[in-house]
N, C-alpha and C positions, 0 to 999 in steps of 0.2 A: 388742311393747313400744312405747308411745308416747314420743316424744322431742320436745323443744321447743328452738327458738332464740328468744332473747328480747333485748330492750333494756330496760335500767334507766335511769331519769332520776336523775341524782345531784343533790345540793343545790346545787352550783355551776352547774348547767345542762348539764353534759356528759352524754354517754351512755355506757353500758358494754354491750357485746354478749357473750353467753354462750349456752351450750347445757346441757341437763340432761335427765334422765329423770323428774325430780319437780320441776315448776315451783314449787308452793307452798313446798316444803321449801328449795328453792334460794334463792328470794326471801327467805324468813325468815332463811336463813343470812347473805345480804348485809346485811339490815337489822339483824342482831344483831351484825355485826362479824366474822363467822366466814366471810365470803365471800372473794372475791378481795382482793388487797392494794390494788388501785385503789379498789374501793368502800369499803374500810376507811377510806381517807383522804379520800373524797368523800361520806361519809354525811350525812344519811340518803338512802336511795334508794327509789324507787317503781317498780313495773312499768309500763312505758310501752307495750310492744308484745311480742306473741309469735306464733309460728306453730307448728303441730303437724305432726309428721312420723311416718312409720311406722317409721323406722329411724335409728339413731345417725349413719350416714354422711351422709344428707341433712340432718339437723339441724346436723352440723358443718360441712357445706358452706355452709349458710345462714348460720351464724354468721360464717364467713369473709367472705361477701359483705356482711353487715351492718357488720362492722368496717371494711371499705373504703368505706362510704358517707360522704359529707360530713355535716357537722353539719346542714345544711339539709335533706338527704335524710331523715336520722334524725328530724328534728322532723316532716316531712311523714308519715312512717310512723306516728310516735306519736299524730298528730292524725287518723288514720284514712284517710290518703291512701295511694296505692300507688306 
């Protein structure tokens, strides 16, 4: 099963990191206000970055790494940098 770690860009310029097994459905949930509490209060959101993984453990590990990045590092990822 494919899993994903992702970054959302929120309306206030902040980023939200998460993981999921269905990226399109999860982004839609965040956009409709049914996602995480953070994104509900920082809507609207857009998908800024994602990575695909073969298993949940790796996606969750990457989500944890994404959450620890600085804002500048998240911006760099979202703009196609590494």
